[in-house]
Phi, psi and omega in degrees: 000135180278150177312137182099352178086002178271127186278021175207155184291148176247158184238135168256141186231051179299125181099347173072025182295314180288314180301320176300317179299322180267002176075028183241007184271126174262101188292327179296321182271342182072028178218157171281137170278172185289119180225139178229128183228125172264118184239130187278174182301338178268009178071025176264137173287120180261333179203153174208154177221132178230129183225151173288154189300336186282351181239125180283159177270162182262102181297323178299322178291321176302312182294321178300318181292317179300314178298322179295312179299320180296319178298314181299314180296323180287320188250339184080357175283170176243153184251128177289171178303137177078003182302143173226155181306138180095347177271160182300148172241180183240147175258114183298139175195159178302326181295336185277343183298124180077001183234013182302325179296341176278332185267321186244124178246119177298145179287142177276145181272000000 
């Protein structure tokens, strides 16, 4: 555990060097706006979300997306919108193009 009780390292970006690289640095305000980036083990950005400071991000959705990307990397299957572990996935194929709606039905709430 890192000092302060957070179980992962945190980064400070005074001056916006990292934020500028990712396109989230607001030079006029001198701060980074809220940005979230999922980067795979090969250092490819797989997902990103950028929001202005007055609206918070959804941590549950972040965790769901991390689990979905891990599943895709492990199995080669794809995860439909809103997928959670244990729910059906799709096997990519040319026959599936344009027909996902026939194969995958979202659950009704």
